[in-house]
C-alpha positions, -999 to 999 in steps of 0.1 A, spaced: -691 -662 -246 -704 -670 -214 -738 -679 -195 -742 -650 -164 -770 -645 -136 -786 -608 -135 -809 -588 -124 -821 -563 -142 -848 -550 -115 -865 -561 -96 -879 -596 -94 -865 -586 -125 -836 -611 -138 -822 -628 -171 -796 -658 -173 -776 -641 -201 -744 -644 -229 -713 -622 -216 -677 -617 -225 -654 -643 -206 -638 -625 -186 -596 -621 -196 -580 -613 -166 -560 -572 -156 -526 -565 -139 -532 -581 -107 -558 -600 -116 -563 -640 -118 -597 -654 -141 -612 -680 -116 -637 -711 -139 -663 -710 -99 -669 -742 -89 -699 -729 -66 -709 -698 -48 -738 -695 -20 -776 -681 -28 -779 -655 7 -801 -631 18 -783 -598 8 -792 -615 -26 -828 -617 -24 -830 -585 -9 -810 -571 -37 -837 -590 -62 -864 -580 -42 -853 -542 -46 -850 -537 -9 -813 -539 0 -796 -507 18 -775 -496 -11 -799 -493 -34 -814 -466 -14 -781 -449 -11 -772 -454 -47 -743 -479 -38 -755 -502 -62 -784 -504 -88 -795 -523 -114 -784 -547 -130 -765 -564 -109 -748 -591 -115 -744 -615 -79 -727 -636 -60 -699 -630 -35 -703 -664 -19 -676 -687 -39 -651 -707 -48 -640 -722 -78 -599 -723 -98 -573 -699 -111 -574 -705 -148 -561 -676 -160 -532 -646 -143 -523 -613 -152 -488 -590 -149 -470 -592 -121 -493 -625 -104 -475 -655 -93 -475 -684 -115 -484 -707 -82 -516 -696 -81 -525 -714 -110 -548 -741 -113 -555 -730 -73 -589 -738 -58 -597 -707 -43 -622 -681 -23 -619 -649 -26 -623 -619 6 -654 -605 -13 -643 -565 -2 -622 -547 -26 -609 -522 -10 -591 -486 -25 -558 -492 -16 -547 -462 -7 -567 -435 19 -560 -443 53 -587 -472 59 -570 -492 38 -539 -485 46 -546 -491 87 -563 -526 77 -595 -518 76 -604 -521 40 -633 -534 47 -646 -498 56 -627 -479 25 -660 -453 9 -648 -461 -21 -651 -503 -21 -665 -524 -44 -686 -558 -28 -683 -578 -57 -715 -592 -68 -733 -565 -41 -718 -531 -41 -703 -506 -66 -703 -527 -98 -678 -558 -95 -692 -588 -116 -699 -616 -91 -701 -653 -91 -728 -665 -102 -712 -669 -143 -688 -694 -155 -660 -678 -149 -651 -642 -131 -615 -620 -128 -610 -607 -90 -575 -592 -71 -549 -614 -59 -543 -601 -32 -579 -608 -25 -579 -640 -29 -570 -671 -5 -559 -712 -8 -586 -734 -5 -564 -769 7 -570 -803 -1 -592 -826 14 -620 -792 13 -643 -794 -19 -660 -766 -33 -690 -774 -15 -667 -756 17 -655 -728 -3 -678 -713 -13 -693 -721 30 -659 -700 44 -675 -661 31 -706 -661 54 -685 -684 79 -661 -658 82 -687 -630 92 -701 -660 118 -665 -657 127 -670 -625 128 -695 -623 150 -685 -650 172 -644 -635 180 -674 -597 191 -690 -614 217 -659 -621 234 -671 -653 250 -643 -678 270 -654 -718 273 -680 -725 300 -694 -690 290 -728 -691 277 -736 -671 240 -777 -666 227 -781 -664 188 -813 -649 172 -822 -668 142 -814 -701 133 -801 -690 95 -768 -694 77 -751 -665 97 -764 -672 133 -759 -717 126 -721 -707 109 -716 -685 144 -734 -712 170 -711 -737 152 -681 -725 155 -685 -711 195 -691 -744 198 -655 -755 185 -649 -729 217 -664 -749 237 -689 -720 247 -729 -737 251 -749 -724 228 -788 -717 229 -805 -704 192 -837 -688 195 -857 -696 161 -892 -680 150 -907 -717 127 -907 -754 141 -888 -761 112 -856 -739 116 -859 -746 153 -862 -790 149 -830 -780 125 -810 -762 144 -818 -792 167 -811 -821 142 -776 -806 136 -767 -805 175 -781 -775 188 -797 -786 219 -804 -759 236 -828 -740 212 -865 -721 215 -885 -701 205 -901 -670 221 -925 -684 238 -901 -715 256 -866 -694 257 -861 -698 300 -840 -668 326 -811 -676 322 -778 -648 326 -771 -644 283 -737 -638 285 -737 -622 249 -763 -626 228 -759 -617 183 -790 -603 170 -784 -629 132 -824 -624 120 -835 -599 96 -862 -586 119 -865 -554 131 -877 -553 166 -851 -579 173 -819 -553 186 -841 -545 214 -844 -574 225 -807 -589 219 -809 -557 243 -827 -563 271 -813 -608 269 -781 -599 279 -767 -594 312 -749 -560 322 -711 -552 312 -717 -576 285 -717 -576 249 -746 -575 221 -734 -574 184 -748 -571 154 -743 -592 121 -784 -594 112 -798 -564 87 -835 -553 83 -849 -540 59 -865 -512 76 -850 -491 103 -846 -503 136 -851 -490 174 -829 -488 209 -833 -471 233 -798 -460 241 -805 -456 275 -808 -499 284 -766 -497 269 -751 -470 289 -774 -479 321 -770 -523 316 -735 -512 307 -735 -532 274 -702 -534 251 -730 -531 215 -708 -541 183 -719 -541 148 -704 -558 116 -698 -560 87 -678 -581 60 -661 -610 64 -623 -604 60 -605 -608 92 -622 -635 91 -613 -656 64 -583 -677 72 -593 -688 107 -627 -702 94 -603 -714 61 -582 -734 100 -609 -741 114 -624 -758 83 -593 -781 72 -586 -790 107 -623 -809 108 -634 -789 137 -662 -770 120 -683 -788 97 -708 -761 73 -722 -788 51 -748 -805 68 -771 -765 58 -765 -775 23 -800 -780 10 -795 -781 -23 -776 -774 -53 -792 -751 -80 -781 -741 -120 -779 -703 -136 -820 -708 -146 -830 -719 -111 -813 -689 -89 -845 -667 -91 -873 -700 -79 -844 -694 -50 -843 -662 -50 -881 -659 -42 -879 -680 -12 -887 -718 -29 -875 -743 -18 -880 -779 -37 -897 -807 -11 -870 -835 -26 -844 -807 -8 -829 -816 28 -834 -796 50 -808 -765 57 -814 -730 48 -786 -725 24 -784 -732 -14 -752 -731 -39 -752 -720 -75 -730 -747 -102 -723 -722 -127 -722 -759 -153 -746 -777 -147 -780 -778 -162 -813 -764 -150 -824 -793 -137 -793 -798 -114 -808 -788 -83 -842 -804 -86 
């Protein structure tokens, strides 16, 4: 048996003993070293996540889709060279047979699993997990488990920056200095893009500045400039319309944040400004490029980490808790092998 964290209902959780996984054909077992807690996990905990409303996710949910670990077992049909490799994985598991999967769009397969999020595949907030080998990515030396667990959210951020279609010297405005927004900023800066960040709280603005984003603003201080692209990485239902209002005519708005309620956008503005609007779901196409960026040293996500905690501390984190002794970053990681007091 092993320990696993489970959300049993809105704001109800438990750490339970479950059977250790065994690898099926074309699967591996991973000893989890780190797993990130993100906004999607908090929405599942609160009962607000859109998949709960649509029936694509039902309680109980074993969360954890940002993770890194070491392969400890392989199933039939799996190359044994995966053993002892540090890996992360694409959390979008398509059926493999439909037209979307066959055309490289497995991340939007109607029958997909989203590990730890959608359709029942257990996530990484456990000592071990099983996964299909087809989604694995090696985390090369010298990248450590902390960096490995940042690959999945960074893959989302990479796709957002790629969709913004900004070149070196052009100006990108990012709405929301949370994990995804700041990762997108770091990736864009590595491309030579002029990055500006719009925040709400003084603390978030101060933190963004502390890690090198000099052009960080609030709504009251945002300058009137030409924004060649805008990425909305917030959970604020008013921000999609704001992004559209701010972006330069003929350029791009990227929506990667999800609000808890529907947003209102005037499609007349999209047409009259000749704006391209792009939505981003999932990190799949961004994972390999992000690993290369991390390995090259061009992007270092570690300043975003506030603390690493144990499974028993996860409810505190999901409820928005912060400890005074933690660092100021927006991200919290979980080491399922540690004691409850490890992150305090």
